[in-house]
N, C-alpha and C positions, 0 to 999 in steps of 0.2 A: 552544472548550475547546482549552486549551494545557497542554503537560506539558515541562517544561525536564529534559533529558536530559544527564547528566554523561558525560564521554569515558570510560567503563568499560564494556566488554561485559557487564557484568552488567544493565546498564540495559535491555537488549533485552527481558528477562523482564519487569521493570517497566513498560516501555511495552506489551506484549502486554496485562497485567493491567489497567492503566489503559484502554486501549481497550476491552476486554470490559466494563468496568464502565460507560463512558460510552455504548456501544452499548446496552447493557440499559436504561439511563436514557432512551434514545431510542425504546425500543418494539423493539428489533431483538433476538431471542432469540439466545442464544449457538449453537443448532445450526442456524441458520438458514445456507444455504451463503454468504450475503452476509457475515456475520460471522467464519465461518470462513475465507473469501478475504481479507477485510479485515487479519484477525491475521496471515495469513502475509505480507501486503503491510507491515504495520508493522513484523514481524520484518525482512523484506529492506531496507526503506529506514532504520530505525534503525541496522541492522548496517553499512549501508555510511557512514552518516555518522559512527559512532564508530569503526569500523575505520580508514577512509581519511582522517579528519581529525585526529583525536585532539584534537577540541575540543567544548565543548558544542554541542547543537543543540536545536531546538524541535520538538516533534511536535504537529500541529494536526489536530483532528477536525472536520469541521462537516457539516451538513444544510443545504446552501443551501435558502433559504426557509424555515427553521424545522422544527420536528419533525413528524413525520406526524401525521395525524389520528388520534384515538382509534380503535381497532377493536373492535367489540362481541365479547363473549365467543364462541368457535367461529367466527367469521367470518375469513375471509381478510386479510393485511394489504393496504394501500393497494397498487394495482397499480404505480405506481412512485415510488421515493424515490432520490434521489442521495445518497450519502455521499462527502464529498471528505477526502483524507488528503493531508496535507503534512508534510515534514520540511525544516526550515530549517538550514542548517550555515553556519559561516564560512569556508568555502573556496569561492572564485569559480572554481575548475574545473570545466568543464563534464562532465557523464557522458560517457564516451567507451568505445566497444565495441572490443575487440580479440581477435584469435583466440587461442585455446588449445586445447590437445592433449585427448584424451578423458579423461585421467586427473587433470585439474586437478580441485582440491578444493573450489574456491569460485570466486567471482566472475560466478556466473549468475542474480544477483538482478533486474537488470534486464529479461534475457528473461523472468524469471517475470512482473514487473510488465508488460511488453508483452502476455504471453498473458493475465493473468488479470484487469487493468483494462479498465474501458471506454473510458477516455481516460487519458492520461499526459504528463506533460511536465515541464520545468524552466524556471525563468526566474532572472533576478539579482534578488538581495535584499540591500539594504545592501552590505556587504563581501563577502557571501557569495552562496548561492543557495539558492532553494525547490525541492525535486522533489516534484511533485503526482501524485495518481492520483485517478480518479474511480470508483466503482462504482453501477450502478443496480441498485435491488431491483424486479424485474417480476414480475408474476404468470406469466408465461411465460418460458421461457428466451429470450434474446435470438438473434436469427438469427445464425449464425456461431459460436456459443460452443463447440458441440462440437468443430470442427476445431482451436478454440485449444488444447486438451488434448491432442491427436493429431496431424493431420497437419501443421498449420502449425508445431507447437512443434519439429519435426525440423528447421526451416530455422534455428534458433539452437543446435542441438546443438556447433557447433564456434565459437561465439563465446564470448569471455568478456567480460562487461559490468562495468564498474567506475564507481563514481560518487565523484569527488573533489570 
């Protein structure tokens, strides 16, 4: 599933709405932690592409291996399903971390991606690049998930991440 993103900051809201509707079509409820986290990641990666490149981008959302099996009414969802998010833009510049003061008002997007995603990375794509992340929907919280929101997040407090 792909959405073309225009180089306009208002596209971030459209990307979130599009992603919510696609997740619902895949059987992932809007109030599931996976959906809420994925929408935050969509916001961060699309914002980076729009703000730092000023060029169109592509948002891709996929479930490797296809949609999850149907869940009977009242039953718990499948134990583990992976959702992959990719944002491809026309800039070949790699994501580069830099130090920033505590008063900086932006630029912490990749730190959030690093804390919230189960896996993430980037790769060259055509004349540009693709930044991707994956989230696993598990019946049990993954080991080490709690520190990502607390103790380990402090490691990023003085870094400013930008994706070009």
